[in-house]
C-alpha positions in Angstrom: 107.0 85.7 116.6 107.1 82.4 113.7 108.6 82.4 110.2 106.1 83.9 107.6 106.3 81.8 104.7 106.0 84.5 101.5 103.5 83.0 98.8 103.7 85.7 95.9 100.5 86.3 94.1 100.1 85.0 90.1 99.8 88.3 88.0 99.7 91.0 90.7 98.4 94.6 89.8 101.5 97.4 89.2 100.4 99.9 90.9 96.9 99.1 93.3 94.9 101.4 94.6 93.5 99.2 97.3 95.1 96.9 99.3 92.4 94.0 100.7 94.0 92.7 103.7 92.4 89.5 105.2 93.0 87.6 108.4 92.6 84.2 108.1 92.9 81.2 110.5 91.4 77.7 109.6 88.4 80.1 107.8 88.8 77.9 104.6 84.7 77.2 104.9 84.4 81.0 105.0 87.8 82.4 102.5 85.4 81.5 99.1 82.4 84.0 100.1 84.9 86.6 100.8 86.8 86.4 98.2 84.8 86.1 95.7 82.8 89.5 97.0 86.6 91.4 96.8 87.2 89.4 93.3 83.7 91.0 91.9 83.7 94.3 93.1 82.6 97.3 90.7 84.8 100.1 89.6 87.6 99.2 87.7 90.1 100.0 90.0 93.4 97.9 90.5 93.3 96.0 93.6 95.8 93.4 95.1 94.0 90.6 98.0 96.5 89.4 100.8 95.8 87.1 102.8 98.0 86.3 106.4 97.3 82.9 107.2 97.9 82.4 110.6 99.3 79.1 110.8 96.1 77.2 110.3 95.5 73.5 110.7 92.7 73.0 107.9 93.1 73.2 104.4 93.0 76.7 103.9 96.4 77.5 102.3 95.8 74.6 99.7 92.4 76.1 98.7 94.1 79.5 98.6 96.7 78.4 96.3 94.7 76.2 94.0 91.5 78.2 93.4 93.3 82.0 94.5 96.3 82.3 93.0 95.9 86.1 92.2 96.0 86.0 95.9 99.0 87.1 98.1 99.7 84.6 100.7 101.8 85.5 103.9 101.9 81.9 106.0 103.0 82.4 109.8 104.3 79.1 111.0 103.5 80.3 114.5 100.0 81.7 115.6 100.6 85.1 116.4 96.6 86.6 116.5 95.0 89.0 114.5 96.6 92.4 115.5 100.3 91.3 114.5 98.7 88.9 111.2 97.2 92.2 110.1 100.3 94.3 110.7 101.8 92.4 109.1 99.7 92.7 105.8 99.7 96.6 105.8 103.4 96.3 105.7 103.6 94.2 102.9 100.7 96.1 101.1 101.2 98.6 98.0 98.1 100.3 97.7 97.5 103.5 98.9 94.6 102.9 100.8 94.0 99.5 102.8 91.1 97.4 103.5 91.1 95.2 106.6 88.8 92.6 105.9 87.8 89.3 108.4 87.4 86.1 106.3 83.9 86.0 107.8 82.8 89.3 105.8 81.7 89.3 102.8 81.6 93.0 100.6 78.4 94.5 98.8 79.4 95.0 95.1 80.0 98.2 95.3 81.4 98.4 98.8 85.0 99.5 97.6 84.0 102.4 95.0 81.7 103.6 98.2 84.8 103.6 100.1 87.3 105.3 97.6 84.8 107.9 96.4 83.8 108.8 100.2 88.0 109.2 101.0 88.6 110.7 98.0 85.9 114.1 98.9 87.2 113.8 102.3 89.1 117.1 103.4 91.2 115.2 106.1 91.8 111.6 105.4 90.5 108.9 108.0 89.1 105.6 109.3 86.0 104.2 107.8 83.5 101.6 107.5 80.5 100.4 105.8 76.8 99.7 107.3 76.8 95.8 108.8 74.6 93.6 107.6 73.8 90.2 109.3 74.9 87.5 107.2 72.0 84.9 107.8 68.6 87.9 108.4 70.9 90.4 106.6 69.4 92.5 109.1 71.5 96.0 109.9 73.6 95.1 112.8 75.1 98.6 112.7 76.6 101.7 111.0 80.2 101.2 112.9 79.6 102.2 116.9 79.6 104.7 119.6 80.9 103.8 122.9 79.2 103.9 126.7 81.8 105.5 129.5 83.6 102.2 129.6 84.4 101.6 126.5 81.7 99.0 125.8 80.7 99.2 121.8 77.3 100.5 121.3 75.8 100.3 117.9 75.1 103.1 115.9 71.6 102.8 114.1 71.3 106.0 112.7 71.4 106.6 108.9 72.1 110.3 109.2 74.9 110.0 111.7 78.5 109.8 109.8 80.9 110.1 112.8 80.9 107.8 115.3 83.4 106.1 118.1 85.1 103.1 116.2 84.4 100.8 113.7 85.3 97.0 113.9 88.5 95.5 112.2 86.1 93.0 109.9 85.6 96.1 108.1 87.8 98.9 108.5 89.3 101.3 106.0 92.3 103.8 105.9 94.8 105.3 103.7 98.1 103.0 104.3 100.1 106.4 105.9 97.4 107.4 108.0 97.6 103.6 109.1 101.3 103.9 109.7 101.3 106.9 111.1 98.9 105.8 113.9 101.4 102.5 114.3 98.9 100.3 113.2 97.1 97.5 115.5 98.8 97.5 119.3 100.4 94.6 119.6 100.3 94.6 123.3 97.0 93.8 123.6 96.8 90.5 121.7 93.6 90.3 120.1 89.8 92.1 120.5 90.0 95.6 121.3 92.7 96.4 119.0 90.2 98.2 116.7 88.8 100.5 119.8 92.1 101.2 120.4 93.5 102.2 117.0 90.1 104.3 116.3 90.2 105.8 119.3 94.1 107.0 119.2 92.9 108.4 116.0 90.2 110.4 117.3 92.4 111.7 119.9 94.7 113.0 116.7 91.4 115.0 115.4 91.3 112.2 112.4 87.7 111.5 111.8 86.3 108.1 112.3 83.4 107.6 109.8 80.5 105.5 108.4 79.5 105.9 104.7 76.1 106.0 104.2 75.6 103.8 101.3 76.6 100.4 100.4 77.5 97.6 103.1 78.7 94.5 104.0 77.4 90.8 105.7 78.9 89.5 108.4 78.5 86.1 110.3 79.4 87.6 113.8 81.7 85.9 116.0 82.8 83.3 113.3 86.3 83.9 113.4 87.1 84.1 116.9 83.9 82.6 118.5 81.4 84.0 121.0 79.9 88.0 120.4 76.7 86.0 118.7 73.1 86.3 119.8 71.6 82.2 119.4 68.0 81.8 120.4 68.0 85.3 121.8 70.5 84.4 124.4 74.2 86.1 124.1 77.1 83.8 123.3 80.6 84.7 124.1 83.3 82.4 124.5 85.9 82.7 128.1 89.1 83.7 125.9 86.9 86.7 123.7 85.3 87.7 127.4 88.8 87.9 129.6 90.5 89.6 126.7 87.6 91.8 125.6 87.4 92.8 130.0 91.2 93.5 130.0 91.8 95.3 127.0 88.8 97.9 127.3 90.4 98.4 130.8 93.4 99.2 129.2 91.9 101.5 126.3 90.1 103.6 128.7 93.4 103.9 130.8 95.5 105.4 128.3 93.0 106.9 125.9 90.6 109.0 127.9 91.8 112.5 127.7 91.9 114.8 130.9 91.8 114.1 134.9 88.5 112.6 134.2 90.1 109.3 133.3 90.5 108.4 137.2 86.7 108.6 138.4 86.0 106.6 135.1 88.7 103.9 135.9 87.4 103.7 139.4 83.9 103.5 138.4 85.1 101.0 135.6 87.0 98.5 138.0 84.1 98.8 140.6 81.4 97.7 137.9 83.6 95.1 136.6 84.1 94.1 140.3 80.6 94.3 141.0 79.5 92.4 137.8 81.9 89.6 138.4 80.7 88.8 141.7 77.3 88.9 140.8 77.7 86.4 137.7 80.0 84.1 140.0 77.0 83.6 142.6 74.2 83.3 139.3 76.1 81.4 137.1 78.7 80.0 139.9 81.5 78.3 137.8 85.3 78.1 138.3 85.7 80.3 135.4 84.1 83.6 135.3 85.9 84.8 138.1 89.0 83.9 137.9 89.2 83.4 134.0 87.5 86.6 133.4 86.8 89.4 136.1 89.8 89.2 138.5 92.8 89.4 135.4 90.6 92.4 134.3 90.5 94.1 137.6 93.9 93.2 138.7 95.8 94.2 135.5 95.8 98.2 135.7 97.4 97.7 139.1 99.8 94.9 137.7 100.6 97.1 134.8 100.6 100.4 136.2 103.8 101.5 135.0 103.7 100.9 131.5 100.2 102.1 131.4 100.8 105.2 132.5 103.8 105.7 130.3 101.9 105.1 127.1 99.1 107.2 128.5 101.7 110.3 129.1 103.0 109.8 125.8 99.4 108.9 123.8 98.0 111.9 125.2 101.2 114.3 124.3 100.4 113.7 120.7 96.6 114.7 121.2 94.7 117.2 119.2 91.5 116.7 120.3 89.7 118.3 123.6 87.6 116.2 126.3 84.2 117.2 124.9 85.0 116.4 121.5 86.2 113.4 122.2 83.2 112.0 124.2 81.1 113.3 121.3 80.4 110.1 120.8 79.8 108.7 124.2 76.0 107.5 124.9 76.0 107.7 129.0 73.7 104.8 129.6 76.1 101.6 129.9 75.7 98.9 127.1 75.9 95.9 129.3 72.7 97.0 131.2 70.9 97.1 127.8 71.8 93.7 126.7 71.3 92.5 129.9 67.4 93.5 129.4 67.5 92.2 125.9 69.2 89.0 126.4 69.7 87.9 129.9 73.1 86.9 131.3 74.9 86.3 128.8 76.4 82.2 128.2 79.7 81.9 128.5 81.3 78.6 126.5 
């Protein structure tokens, strides 16, 4: 899994209230904006900053050591991905709360104070996020996400809605004890969809997943993993991201959907993937569209059937939420049809 070189922070806080955990890979051009937004937070509470560097090949480590000695650095000798990197940081964290923050994001000045105040007023500790705004335009991207029946995220734009289906890992805030009780990000997913899985698992166990009404963060969408961005009216993604996304959403649907309804949903989902893959292969014929994305996603639940059934049984045994409550953040209209209407066929690099 790779060795980790630990670079302690200079004069770390004795008892931090919050640990801000930033996963970084080749983000030397992104880190200053991200770190400065944390260092200039209002509120007067103690915060520690931890960066997991995922074997960067740029000057990220030199930047951190020279300009930000107050940041604690976990430097991996091998690229291990987003899930493992975040799990390592939270395991190392000392704060009562943890905030996972992408290196391509920057907090509003009152962001941590808003999250802490909300957390302290909650009857039941939960997972939180802030409204997300586009880095360039400043437009609202979402207030957390709902889901369609096939576990595709649907941006929540309702300023009155607090309960959501999931929050993205670019800005995910939770009590550290809750993170540990949920088991952190599922490392078997590798990357993409770990935030979806964690939030849906939390909701299955009766844990609230919410968005704050105020404050926010800016995000260069897709800068840390590529893809997932709109440019010149077209949706751009990349092969690796799309491959992991389709596979991991299938895994999440299989393991997490409560009741016997999982089986018709899974069948409908795999059928939709088959049709989508065949159509895209005909309309945009490349060798990678079918073999690189859709065939592996459709084959995955068959290939890992026994493992997924065991995970499902274990997960559903801890369920404390009924079908209707769990599905209350689901929107029936498939998200991909809306994206097709808005942007046409996606560009896959």
